C-alpha positions, 0 to 999 in steps of 0.5 A, a space after each residue: 894223312 899220308 901224302 898231306 906233307 904240308 904245315 898249316 897254322 890255326 889261329 884263335 883269339 882269346 880273352 882270358 888271362 895269359 895264366 888261365 889260357 896257359 894252364 888250359 893249353 898245358 892240360 889239353 896237351 897239344 905241344 905245337 902251340 904258341 900264345 901270342 899274348 900281345 895279340 891275345 892269339 893262340 896259334 897251332 902249328 899243324 903237321 897234316 901228315 900226323 894231325 887231322 881235324 875231325 870234320 876233315 876226317 869225317 869228310 874223307 870218310 864220307 867221300 870214300 877217300 879213306 876207309 874206317 871200320 865201324 869199331 874205329 868210328 865208335 872208338 872215336 866217340 869214346 875217345 872224345 867223351 873221355 877227353 871231355 871228362 878229363 877237362 871236366 875233372 880239371 874244371 875247364 869249360 871250353 864253351 865253343 866246341 865244334 867238329 872243326 875244333 877237334 884234332 886227332 894227333 896220331 901216336 908216333 908209332 901209329 900208321 898214317 891214314 891213307 886210301 888203304 885201310 889201316 889201324 891207327 891210334 891217336 890222342 884227342 885235342 881241342 882247339 879254339 878255347 875261349 874263341 867265339 864262332 866269328 862265322 855267326 852273326 850273333 858271335 858275341 852272345 853265342 856259347 854252347 855248353 861243353 856237354 851239349 857240344 860233345 853230345 852234338 859231335 858224337 851224334 854226328 859221328 854216329 850219323 856218319 857211321 849209320 849213313 856211310 857204313 850201311 853198305 858194309 853192314 847191310 847183311 847184318 841185322 845187328 848193325 841198326 840195333 847197335 846204332 839205335 843203342 848208341 843213340 839211346 844211351 847217349 841221350 841218357 848219359 855219357 856214362 851209359 854211352 861208355 858202358 854200351 860201347 864197352 859191352 859191344 866191344 866185349 861181345 865182338 871179341 874186341 876187349 881193350 879195343 886192339 882189333 879196331 874191328 867188330 866181329 862180322 861187321 868189320 872185315 876190311 882189314 882182312 880183305 884190302 881193296 884191290 883197286 886201292 892197293 893198285 892205285 896207291 902210288 898214283 894217288 900219292 904222286 897226284 898229291 905230290 903234284 898238287 903240293 908242288 903246284 899250289 903250296 906255300 906256308 904263307 898261303 897254306 889255306 889256299 892250298 888246303 882249299 885246292 886239296 879238298 876240292 880235288 880229293 873227291 875227284 881223286 877218289 872217283 878216279 881210283 875207285 872207278 878207273 880200270 887200268 889207267 889213273 888220270 891225275 886230278 886237279 882243282 876245277 878252278 883257281 879261286 879269286 881270293 884277293 877281293 875276300 882278303 881285301 875286306 880284312 885289309 881295308 877299313 871304312 874311314 868314312 864310318 870311323 870319322 862319322 863315329 868319332 864325330 858322334 862320340 865327340 858331340 856326345 861328350 860336349 856337355 862335359 867340355 872335354 877337349 878330345 884330340 880327334 887326330 890322335 883318337 882316329 890313329 888309335 882307333 885305326 891301329 886297334 881296328 887293324 889288329 882286330 881285323 888281322 885276328 879275324 883274317 887269321 881265324 877265317 883262314 883256319 877253315 878252307 870252306 870259308 873261302 869256297 868260291 861258290 860262297 865267296 860273295 856271301 862270306 865277303 858280306 859277312 866280313 863286312 858285317 863283322 867289320 862294321 860292328 868291330 868299328 863301332 865297338 872299338 870307337 866306343 872303347 877308345 872314347 871310354 878309355 879317353 874319358 876315364 883318362 881325362 877324369 883321372 887327370 882332372 882329379 889329379 889337378 884338383 888334388 
């Protein structure tokens, strides 16, 4: 996105072996990615001028910050399905796909996205391979098949196309027919869906998808919006001011929250203003400290209680556990797990939404309690196995 001159870091945990996850990422093809093996963490470096998450792209389209043609949205569906098929050909199952785990990376020679309509070309990448949806309470048990996830994602793009392109296509009776054909063919199979798209592009003189427009439905490239052109420099300057005021690489996620909070106001300004563009900023600065503290503090009373209960449960085996050493190990592992969670929730600015901050703090507290119980059990299980091996060696 032009004016989005900042770097963000997306982090996801994984449980597969290093070799497995390396192979998957290599096939996916996104280059700015690092595997931190000792932490079981995948970290993506995102240049937001050239890479955008699918959920953010659709949001910017919804609020009319950017304009996309019907052809571009349909083409997007096609590219996502082709990406899925490539993974299938390589026997890769994602298991955790969603709108916010799909990236569009613009090709080097492609125009950047901005408030002015433009053509663009891109590659599709998926993130979050092997990483649960920690925002769900049932995250340990929940997965979604890739085919169902892709169908859901494509259906959402079709929904956006139908809802927010209606005005553009209101005088053409073909538009609702095309939407219905897309929905029906998607329910039959991905191959049928692809054939339907190819037929529509052929009928609209859009072979090979070079025009990024459907005849009679898409005409915005030929008639650029006058206000958008007039205010484009002001919008870019507004984005620069936000960046200077709020951005740092350490707190990029807070800046991103402010940015996406401000974009609807910027959009309203350049669409509704007549002569003067008034610079926009976020309505209020968030109180993030309390939320962040939830990741940085542990419930020492709960840890002590769980360790004591575990020691008592092994009483019949007459094993002498060192409570201090166990407590130290539990705290170290739990702090590592909480750091992974913190990085994960920084991925999505929506999770630090001020309106939902108390609900989200409660959710993190719920996750922390479950992790504490699991880590204590794992530490004792490992200790018990170690004691058994020591006992066997002594007997030999």
